[in-house]
N, C-alpha and C positions, 0 to 999 in steps of 0.2 A: 753267701752265694744266692740263696733264695731271696734274701732281703734285697740284694742288688737287682735281681730280676724283677722283683715287685716294684722297685723304684723306677726301673727302666720302663716298665709297663705303664706306670703312672705318667711318665714323661710322654710316652707315645700317645696315651689318651688325651693328655693336655694339648698336644700338637693337633690331634684330630678335632678336638673341640674348637680350638682356635681357627682351624681350617673351615669347619662348619659355619662358625660365626661369620667369617669373611664371605663365605659363599652365600649365606643368608642375606648379608648386606648387599651383595651384588644383585641378588634376585629382587630385593626390596627396591633398590635403585632402578632396576629395569621395569618393575611394576609401576613405579612412580612416573617414569618416562612414558610408558604406554598410556597411563592415565592422562598425562598431559597431552599426548597425541590425540587420544579419544576426545578430550575436551575441545581441542582445536577443531576436530572433525565435526563434532556435534554442534558447536557454536549456536547456542540458543538465542544469542543476540540481545539487544536492548530495545525495550518497547518505545515506540515513538511518543514524544511528548505532545504531538499535535493531532495525530490520527489514531483512533481506536483500531485495534486489530492489525496494526502495522509494526514491523520490527526491523531494526538495523543490525546487520551482520558485518563486523569488521573484516573477517577473513574471506568473505566471498567476493567474487568479481562483480556480480550484481548485488549491491549492498542491501537492498530492501526486499522484504517479503510481506505477504498478507495472509491471514487465515481467519476463519470464523468457526465457532463451536456450534455444531448442530446436534442436539441431544448429547450423547456421550462421545461424539466423534468430532475431531478437529479437521476441517476441510481446508486444504492448502491451495492458495491461488497461484503459487509459483514465486519466481524471483523477478525483481524489477530494477531498472536503472535509477529511478528517482522515487522519492518518498511520496510524491503526489500520484504517480502511476500506481504505486502499491495501494494507496488509498482508493483509487478507482477500482482496483482489483477487489478490494474488500467490499465495496459497494455492489459489485457484480455478484459476489457470493451471497450477500444479504438478499438481493433481489431473487436469486435463484433458489435459495434454500429456506429462507425464513418467511414467516407470515408477515404481511404488511404491518408496519408499526412495531415489529418485534425488536428492531434495532435501528438506531438513527443512521441515515446515510450521510456521508461526508459531503457529497455533491448531489442533493436531491433533484436539482434542476440542471444537472450537468456542470462540468468544470467551466469557470468563467472564460478561460482561454479558448476552450472548444466552442462555446456559444458565440464568442466574438468572431472567431474564425469562420464559423458557419454563416453568420450574418453578413460577413464581408464578401463571401463567395458562396451563395446558396447552392449553386450548380456543381460545386466541387466537393468531392468526397475525400480529398487528400488530407483533410484535417480531422476526419473522424477517427476516434481512438477505439481500438479493439483490444480487449484483454488478451495478453499473450498466451496464457495457459488455460485458466479456468474458463468455463463457459463452452469453449470449443474443444477443450481437452476431454478425451475419452476417460470414462471411469475404468477402474481396473476390471479386467474381464474375470468371469467366473473360471476357476481353475479347470483347464481342459482335460477331459477324459476322452482320448482318441476314439473315433468311430462310435460315440455314444451320445444319444440325444439328452438334452437337458431334462432334469426332473424338477418337479415342484419343490422338492426339498432343497435343491440347489438354488432355484430361481428366487423364491420368496425372500430368503434372508439377504440375497444380493440386492433386491429392490429396496428392502428395508434399510440396508446400509446406505443406500443412495437417497434416503429420506422420502421414499414414495409414500403418499398419503392414502390411507384406507385401502390397503391391498385386499382384493376380494377374488377368491378362486372358485371356479365351478368345475366339478368333475362331469365331463360330457358323456360318460358311459350311459347308454340308454337314451341320451338326449340328441346327440349329433355325431355323425361320422367325420366331421370336419377335423377334429383333433381329439387328443385325450383330455385336455384341460383348456379352459378359457380363463384368463386373468385380467382383472381391471384394477387400475390404480390412478391416482390423481397427482399431477405435477403442478409446480408453482409458476412456471413460465415456459416459454418455448424452448429455451436453453435446457431447462431441467427435463422436459419431456424428451428432448433429443438426446441428452446425455444418457438417460435410462434406456431408451430404445436402442441406441447404438451399443450399449453394454450387452444387451441380449443378442443382437445380431453378430457382433464381433466375437462373443463367446461361442456362438455356434460355428462360425467360420474357423475358429482356432481348433475345432475338433476334427476337421478334415473328413467330413462325412462322405460316404461313397454314393450318396443319392444325387440326383440332378435337381434338387430343390433350390429355388432361388431365394437365398437368405438376404432380404432387404428390409429397410424400414419404409413402410407405406405411409405417404403423407408427411415425409420428413420436413417439408417446407411449410406445413400448416402451423397455425398458431395454437390450435386447441385440441387436435386429435391426431395421434400417430399410432400405427400398428406394427408390432414386431412379430412376424410369423416365424416361429422356430420349428415348424412342421408339426410336431406333436403337441406344442403349446402355442396358443395365440395370445399375445399380450396387447391390451388396449391401454394407451397412455392418453389421458384427457385432462383438460382443465376442469375445475369444480363445476363451472357453469354448464359446460357441454355435457359433462357426465350426468348432471342432474336432469338436463333437458332430454337426453336420449334414453336414459334409463335402460341401458342395454343388459344390465344384470338381470332385470326382471324378464326381459325377452328370452334370454338363453336359459334361465331357470325354468321357463315354461315350455321348453322344447321337449318333444317326445318323438323318438325315432325320426329325426330330421324334419319334423313338422311342429308348428306351434300348437300348443294344447288348446288355445281358444279360437284361433282363426286359421289353423293349418288346413282346414277342409276347403278354404277358398282357393280358387285358381289365381294365377298371377294377375290376370286382368280384373277379376273380381276384387282382389285385394287393393289394386291400384285405384279402381273406381271408388272404393270405400275410404281408403286412407291415403292414397297417393298425393292428393292435393293439400293435405293437412300436415302442418309441422308437428303437431302433437295430437295424440288420440285422447279424447275425453273419456270420462267414466261411462257416458252414455253410449260411446262407440264400442266399448268392450263387451264381448259376449259373456254371458253368465254360464254357470255350470248347467243350468236347466235348459239353456238354449242350444247346447252342444249335441250334435248327432253322435252319440257314443258308439254307434255301429262302425263309425269310421276308425275307431281306435281298437276294435276287436281283432 
């Protein structure tokens, strides 16, 4: 009797094991199907044999994509109908993010079809090609914290992710009541400047502040200098040439209680008489420590 019970018990366990094995097989098949589905969704595509940075994707509606690696980040230009449009998208990213000569352009003088069309009808803009996504596409905003101003700790990494060059921050405490910080950085092109400036303003607007501050990009149509005023932080985006010429970092570093340390004692008229007609101040124009009336700063 006991032996029979033991045998029955073995049969039961055997059935259980077989059932578990069948169940494991079903789970494995399901996992394999999920993996196949994920592979279809991720579709890394096949690199173009003609154009660097261009990829063909069989499963997509728009079959072509373009991207460029900037530092450790892959910047995506979006999806395109044709291989050549994707190649133009790649060129736009190279112009926007990389140093001149860092990567070869597919169409350094413009695409032949675009050039021919332009020469046939110079007054028409119908043949001008615009990159569908990158360039005019906004960068991802800084994660919004409602009713909270941006901090330097949030802003600087976001600018660095967008490949801002030489990000320089100034703590304005004791220097100026304009804001808490001033930030300066260099961009590679107008599109690059605009992309970064828009990032700052859109990030602020997403926070739904209760103030009446106008969050806009000043000089957004300029080629060399844009300002994003986030109320507590003012960010200057400039080309390398304009940044070197203006040397605004030196100006703001020399501010003391809303006045310039060297020529803050001058009235506006006196300042304009001395410097207003000159594009750049020379070393002879600058006041020295000995020539400053230190009573002004007491």
